[in-house]
TORKOL-4160 file (C-alpha; in steps of 0.2 Angstrom, whole numbers, padded with zeros to 4 digits, m for minus):
113
<pt num="1" X="0449" Y="0516" Z="0428"/>
<pt num="2" X="0441" Y="0502" Z="0417"/>
<pt num="3" X="0450" Y="0486" Z="0417"/>
<pt num="4" X="0446" Y="0468" Z="0412"/>
<pt num="5" X="0448" Y="0454" Z="0424"/>
<pt num="6" X="0450" Y="0436" Z="0418"/>
<pt num="7" X="0444" Y="0426" Z="0433"/>
<pt num="8" X="0450" Y="0408" Z="0432"/>
<pt num="9" X="0441" Y="0403" Z="0448"/>
<pt num="10" X="0424" Y="0409" Z="0442"/>
<pt num="11" X="0428" Y="0405" Z="0424"/>
<pt num="12" X="0422" Y="0422" Z="0418"/>
<pt num="13" X="0429" Y="0438" Z="0409"/>
<pt num="14" X="0422" Y="0454" Z="0417"/>
<pt num="15" X="0425" Y="0472" Z="0418"/>
<pt num="16" X="0431" Y="0480" Z="0434"/>
<pt num="17" X="0437" Y="0497" Z="0441"/>
<pt num="18" X="0455" Y="0498" Z="0445"/>
<pt num="19" X="0459" Y="0512" Z="0458"/>
<pt num="20" X="0470" Y="0527" Z="0452"/>
<pt num="21" X="0487" Y="0529" Z="0459"/>
<pt num="22" X="0502" Y="0519" Z="0458"/>
<pt num="23" X="0501" Y="0510" Z="0475"/>
<pt num="24" X="0482" Y="0507" Z="0475"/>
<pt num="25" X="0483" Y="0501" Z="0457"/>
<pt num="26" X="0498" Y="0489" Z="0460"/>
<pt num="27" X="0489" Y="0482" Z="0475"/>
<pt num="28" X="0473" Y="0479" Z="0465"/>
<pt num="29" X="0482" Y="0471" Z="0451"/>
<pt num="30" X="0492" Y="0460" Z="0463"/>
<pt num="31" X="0476" Y="0455" Z="0472"/>
<pt num="32" X="0468" Y="0450" Z="0455"/>
<pt num="33" X="0483" Y="0439" Z="0449"/>
<pt num="34" X="0487" Y="0432" Z="0467"/>
<pt num="35" X="0505" Y="0438" Z="0467"/>
<pt num="36" X="0518" Y="0449" Z="0459"/>
<pt num="37" X="0513" Y="0455" Z="0442"/>
<pt num="38" X="0522" Y="0452" Z="0426"/>
<pt num="39" X="0518" Y="0457" Z="0408"/>
<pt num="40" X="0511" Y="0442" Z="0398"/>
<pt num="41" X="0509" Y="0451" Z="0382"/>
<pt num="42" X="0500" Y="0465" Z="0373"/>
<pt num="43" X="0482" Y="0465" Z="0367"/>
<pt num="44" X="0477" Y="0474" Z="0351"/>
<pt num="45" X="0459" Y="0480" Z="0350"/>
<pt num="46" X="0450" Y="0481" Z="0334"/>
<pt num="47" X="0447" Y="0500" Z="0337"/>
<pt num="48" X="0466" Y="0503" Z="0339"/>
<pt num="49" X="0476" Y="0505" Z="0354"/>
<pt num="50" X="0486" Y="0492" Z="0363"/>
<pt num="51" X="0482" Y="0486" Z="0381"/>
<pt num="52" X="0493" Y="0475" Z="0392"/>
<pt num="53" X="0489" Y="0458" Z="0400"/>
<pt num="54" X="0496" Y="0455" Z="0417"/>
<pt num="55" X="0498" Y="0439" Z="0426"/>
<pt num="56" X="0506" Y="0431" Z="0442"/>
<pt num="57" X="0525" Y="0431" Z="0439"/>
<pt num="58" X="0526" Y="0415" Z="0449"/>
<pt num="59" X="0510" Y="0407" Z="0443"/>
<pt num="60" X="0518" Y="0391" Z="0436"/>
<pt num="61" X="0526" Y="0388" Z="0453"/>
<pt num="62" X="0510" Y="0390" Z="0463"/>
<pt num="63" X="0494" Y="0379" Z="0464"/>
<pt num="64" X="0481" Y="0389" Z="0456"/>
<pt num="65" X="0462" Y="0387" Z="0454"/>
<pt num="66" X="0464" Y="0386" Z="0435"/>
<pt num="67" X="0472" Y="0393" Z="0420"/>
<pt num="68" X="0468" Y="0401" Z="0403"/>
<pt num="69" X="0475" Y="0403" Z="0386"/>
<pt num="70" X="0474" Y="0419" Z="0376"/>
<pt num="71" X="0472" Y="0419" Z="0357"/>
<pt num="72" X="0486" Y="0431" Z="0350"/>
<pt num="73" X="0498" Y="0427" Z="0365"/>
<pt num="74" X="0502" Y="0410" Z="0360"/>
<pt num="75" X="0518" Y="0406" Z="0369"/>
<pt num="76" X="0510" Y="0398" Z="0385"/>
<pt num="77" X="0495" Y="0394" Z="0396"/>
<pt num="78" X="0494" Y="0406" Z="0410"/>
<pt num="79" X="0491" Y="0399" Z="0428"/>
<pt num="80" X="0479" Y="0409" Z="0438"/>
<pt num="81" X="0469" Y="0425" Z="0434"/>
<pt num="82" X="0474" Y="0440" Z="0423"/>
<pt num="83" X="0470" Y="0458" Z="0422"/>
<pt num="84" X="0471" Y="0469" Z="0406"/>
<pt num="85" X="0474" Y="0488" Z="0407"/>
<pt num="86" X="0479" Y="0501" Z="0395"/>
<pt num="87" X="0496" Y="0510" Z="0395"/>
<pt num="88" X="0500" Y="0528" Z="0392"/>
<pt num="89" X="0515" Y="0528" Z="0380"/>
<pt num="90" X="0521" Y="0545" Z="0386"/>
<pt num="91" X="0521" Y="0543" Z="0405"/>
<pt num="92" X="0521" Y="0524" Z="0406"/>
<pt num="93" X="0506" Y="0525" Z="0418"/>
<pt num="94" X="0492" Y="0513" Z="0417"/>
<pt num="95" X="0476" Y="0519" Z="0410"/>
<pt num="96" X="0459" Y="0512" Z="0406"/>
<pt num="97" X="0458" Y="0497" Z="0395"/>
<pt num="98" X="0453" Y="0501" Z="0377"/>
<pt num="99" X="0449" Y="0483" Z="0371"/>
<pt num="100" X="0431" Y="0478" Z="0372"/>
<pt num="101" X="0425" Y="0465" Z="0384"/>
<pt num="102" X="0417" Y="0455" Z="0370"/>
<pt num="103" X="0434" Y="0454" Z="0361"/>
<pt num="104" X="0443" Y="0448" Z="0376"/>
<pt num="105" X="0429" Y="0435" Z="0379"/>
<pt num="106" X="0432" Y="0428" Z="0361"/>
<pt num="107" X="0451" Y="0426" Z="0364"/>
<pt num="108" X="0451" Y="0418" Z="0381"/>
<pt num="109" X="0449" Y="0399" Z="0384"/>
<pt num="110" X="0449" Y="0392" Z="0401"/>
<pt num="111" X="0460" Y="0377" Z="0402"/>
<pt num="112" X="0454" Y="0368" Z="0418"/>
<pt num="113" X="0443" Y="0371" Z="0433"/>
């Protein structure tokens, strides 16, 4: 399923394919963020729909390659990379992200290399 990766090491925002299935999807997300996932906030796309931004739950406790801020989720800077996926309201399962890549690129600001 389509997801958006915020890669602090490469300082880029890109699309990727997350595998289907709970275990495979979770391992993919944990690999992107570099640890256990937690919800950082929700991302509203201009076409409707709400996606979820996930980050490393212990990101502030670890030495990371960089950090990013996300316009619209103003409460903190996130240490390490992030991943955005959609959410099926009925089942609670992750689904393809609906927000556009360009929208996310406009909202992300990398804080340090």
